[in-house]
C-alpha positions in Angstrom: -98.7 -4.4 -2.9 -99.1 -1.1 -4.7 -101.8 -0.6 -7.4 -99.0 -0.5 -10.0 -97.6 -3.8 -8.9 -101.1 -5.3 -8.9 -101.7 -4.0 -12.4 -98.5 -5.6 -13.7 -99.4 -8.9 -12.1 -102.9 -8.8 -13.7 -101.3 -8.1 -17.1 -98.9 -11.0 -16.7 -101.7 -13.3 -15.7 -103.7 -12.3 -18.8 -100.7 -13.0 -21.1 -100.4 -16.6 -19.9 -101.7 -19.2 -22.2 -101.1 -22.1 -19.8 -102.0 -22.6 -16.2 -98.9 -22.8 -14.0 -98.2 -25.4 -11.4 -96.3 -24.7 -8.2 -93.0 -26.5 -8.6 -89.8 -25.6 -6.7 -86.7 -27.1 -8.2 -83.2 -25.9 -9.0 -82.9 -25.0 -12.7 -79.5 -24.6 -14.3 -79.5 -21.7 -16.8 -77.1 -20.4 -19.4 -77.2 -17.4 -21.7 -76.4 -13.7 -22.1 -73.0 -14.2 -20.6 -74.6 -15.6 -17.4 -74.5 -19.2 -16.1 -76.1 -20.2 -12.8 -78.7 -22.0 -10.8 -82.0 -20.5 -10.0 -85.0 -21.8 -8.1 -88.3 -22.2 -9.9 -91.5 -20.8 -8.4 -94.0 -22.1 -10.9 -94.0 -23.8 -14.3 -96.2 -24.9 -17.2 -95.6 -26.3 -20.6 -95.5 -22.6 -21.8 -92.8 -21.3 -19.4 -91.7 -20.7 -15.8 -90.8 -18.1 -13.2 -87.4 -18.5 -11.6 -86.0 -16.7 -8.6 -82.6 -15.3 -9.3 -80.6 -12.2 -8.7 -78.8 -12.5 -12.0 -79.3 -9.6 -14.3 -81.1 -11.2 -17.2 -82.6 -8.7 -19.6 -86.0 -9.0 -21.3 -85.5 -10.7 -24.6 -82.5 -12.8 -23.5 -82.5 -16.4 -24.7 -81.6 -18.9 -22.1 -80.9 -22.6 -22.2 -82.6 -24.2 -19.1 -82.0 -27.7 -17.6 -85.0 -28.6 -15.5 -85.0 -31.6 -13.2 -88.5 -33.3 -13.2 -89.9 -36.7 -12.8 -86.6 -38.5 -12.0 -85.1 -37.0 -15.2 -84.6 -33.6 -16.7 -85.6 -31.6 -19.7 -83.4 -29.1 -21.6 -85.3 -26.3 -23.2 -84.7 -22.9 -24.6 -86.7 -19.9 -23.6 -86.9 -16.1 -23.7 -87.0 -13.8 -20.7 -90.4 -12.0 -21.1 -90.4 -10.0 -17.9 -88.0 -9.3 -15.0 -88.3 -8.4 -11.3 -84.8 -6.9 -10.7 -82.9 -8.8 -8.0 -85.8 -11.2 -7.6 -86.5 -13.2 -10.7 -87.6 -13.5 -14.3 -90.5 -15.0 -16.3 -89.4 -17.2 -19.1 -91.5 -18.3 -22.1 -90.3 -21.6 -23.6 -89.5 -21.9 -27.3 -91.3 -24.8 -29.0 -90.9 -27.7 -26.6 -89.7 -31.0 -28.1 -92.4 -33.7 -27.8 -90.5 -35.7 -25.2 -90.1 -32.6 -23.0 -93.8 -31.6 -23.4 -94.9 -35.2 -22.5 -92.7 -35.3 -19.4 -94.0 -31.9 -18.2 -97.6 -32.9 -18.9 -97.2 -36.2 -17.0 -95.4 -34.7 -14.0 -97.3 -31.5 -13.5 -100.6 -31.7 -11.5 -103.7 -32.4 -13.6 -105.2 -29.3 -15.2 -102.1 -27.2 -14.6 -100.2 -27.5 -17.9 
């Protein structure tokens, strides 16, 4: 990893307000003339990182359907950073109470 890549990772870590839990599930996304399925890498009540080769620009608003805990949550979020052809970081808009409760219940303790 180059110094520049390491610096970008540190900056992303510093911007996070919630600890992320490792969770790999298929997320359905829709937005900016793109629809698809991506694999999550990690998630918190604040957002997630999803692996995708779709060209999703920073600032794009997505609707995400995330399977978790035998059910699913549907949330909106904005792409806050992108790793072209690898994936994107998404920050959730205000989570509905039911979605927040499900994520808090299903994510490992201390990782919301």
